[in-house]
N, C-alpha and C positions, 0 to 999 in steps of 0.2 A: 503494499500500500504506499502510495506516495503521500507525504505529509509536508505541510509547510513548516520549516524550521524557523528558529528565531531570526536567522539571517535572511529570511524570505525565499530560501530555496525550496521548490516544490519537488523534492527528491526523497527517496527512502532515507529515513533518519538512521544513522549508524552509531550515534553516540548521544548521551543525555547527561545534563547537569541540573539537578532539581527537576523542574518541570519543563525546562527549556531542551529542545531537540536540535541536533546538528547534523548536516549533511556529510560531514567528513570528521575524522578524528582530529585533523590539523585545526578545524575551525574551533572544536571543543577545547583543545589544548591552549589555543590562543586566548580564550577566556579564563581558563585555569579553574582550580577547585577540584572537587571530586566528580570524576567522569565515570559513567557506566557505559561499557560497549553494548550495543544492541544487536549487532549482526557480525558475521564474519567479514573480515576485510583484507585487502592487499594494499601495502603501502609502496611507494617508489623505492627503488634500489638505493637511493641516497639516504633513506630512513626518515623517520619523523623526529624533528629536533625539538628538544625540551630546553627551555632556557629560564624557567621559573618553577616554583613549587606546584606540583600537580599529583593527584592520586588517580590511578586508572583501575577500575574493577572490571577484570576480564569478563565476569559474568557468564562464564561457560562458552565464550566465543574465541575465535581464533584470529591472530594477526600474522600475515605472512608477507615476506619480501624476497625479491631475487637479489638482495644485497643486505644491508643493514636494516634493522626494524627501529630500534630507539637509539638516537644520539643525544646525549645528555650534556649540554655545554655549560649549564649553570642551574642553580636551585636544586631542588631535590625531587626526583621521580620516585613515588611509591606505587607498586603494583601488588594488586591483591585479587583474590577469587581464583577460580579455576578457568582454564583455557590454554591454548598453545600459542607461543610466540616463536616463530620459525624463520630463520635466516637461511636462504639458499644462496648458491654462487650467482654472481653476475659477471658481466663481461671483462671487469677488471680484477675479478677474483677476490673482492671484499665480501665478507659475510659474518656480521656480528648480530646476535639477538639483542644484546644490551651493550652499547659502547659509551661508558662514562668518560667524557672528554673535557673535564673541568667542572662538572656537576656531580651530585651524589645520587645514589639509587638505593632503595630499600625494597627487597623482594619478599613478599609475604605469601605468595602462592603463585600457581601457574606452572606450566611445562615449557622449558626453553630448549630449542633444538638449533643446531647448525648443521646444515646439510652439505657443507662444502668439504672436499676431501683433500685439498691441498695440492692438487695435481697442476695448478697454474703456477706453482713455484713457491719457494720459501719466503719470498718478499711480500706475499700477500696475506691478509689478515683473515683467519678463519676460526675465531674464538667465539664460543657460545656467550660468555660473559668476559668483558674486556674493559680494564680500568686504566686511564692514563691522566697525566696532567693534575696530579693532586687529588683526583677523585677517590672516594671511598664508596664501595659497593657492600652493603650488608645483606647477607642472605639469611633470612629467618625461616623460610619454607620454600617448597617447590621442588620440581624434578628437572634435572639438567642432563642433556644428551648431545653428543657431537660425533660426527663421523670420525674425526681424529681426536680421541679421548685425551690425548696429552695437552690439548689446548681448550679443554673445557672451561676452566678458569684461567685467565692470564692477565698479567700487568705489563704495561709498556715500561721498559727498563729505565731506571734512573730518573723517574718523573714524580716520585712522592706519593704515588697511588697505592690503594690498599684494597683487599677483598677480605672481609670478615664473614666467616661462616658460623652461623648459630643453629641451622637446621637445614633440612632438605635431603634429597636423594640425588646421588651423583653416579651416573652410569659409566662404569669403567674407569673412574677417576677417584682417587683417595684424596680429599681436600687437606688431610693432615700429613700426607707423605707423598709428594709428586715432584716432577722435574720442571714444572712450569717456569719457576724462577731459579732453577738449579736443584741439585740433588737434595732431597729432603725438605722441599718447600712445605710449609704448614700454614694454612689460611684459617685455621680453627680459632674460635674465641676461647679465652681462658676458661678452664674447667669443662671443656667439651672435647669429645674425640670422635672419630668416624671409624666404622667397621663394616666389613662385608659379612654381615651376620648370617645370611642364608647361602652364602657361596655362589651367588648368581652374578657377581661383578657389580652390584649395586651397593654403594657405601651409603649408610644412613648415619645421622648424627645422634649421639648419645651423651649423657653426662659421664664424666669420668668416674670410675669406681672409687669409693672411698678407700 
């Protein structure tokens, strides 16, 4: 059904803030606040830029890109709810589900996937979750998947960025013992550890034993 959004567009609404409807996620982000996704969407390969505080409730919907999905340059992006955030390869070989590049991110739910296999060469970015330029990404919950598991979580070298893991499930990637930033990289918050409890290659977060 086509609806008239608050911007005057008579298009199917894809996002909502309060009672206001928006024809694109970018329009809703420009307004800011707490956004609820209303339908599955595909965003441009350059991603959706976040430059102020915003919360996105995936609401069981899916966001897909043939490149980056979210690029956070300032403010804090908080993502909650269930749904998929999927980054596939594009022509220049860049694919990040989350790229924090100056802003911060808090992940409270959702499934994050990177579908690039790195065949375009080592200079290309294919990280599911990537932080750079002083950004901090805090993972409280969610599931994380990558074609190349070694780059599931990654930091740009020497930029003061950080990833802090407090919860979640990580497919084929141990967030407390990996080679992302060199042998033995540990992204875990204090007092927490990750383990492949069921032997299926999925690492889940638990409190450390007393």
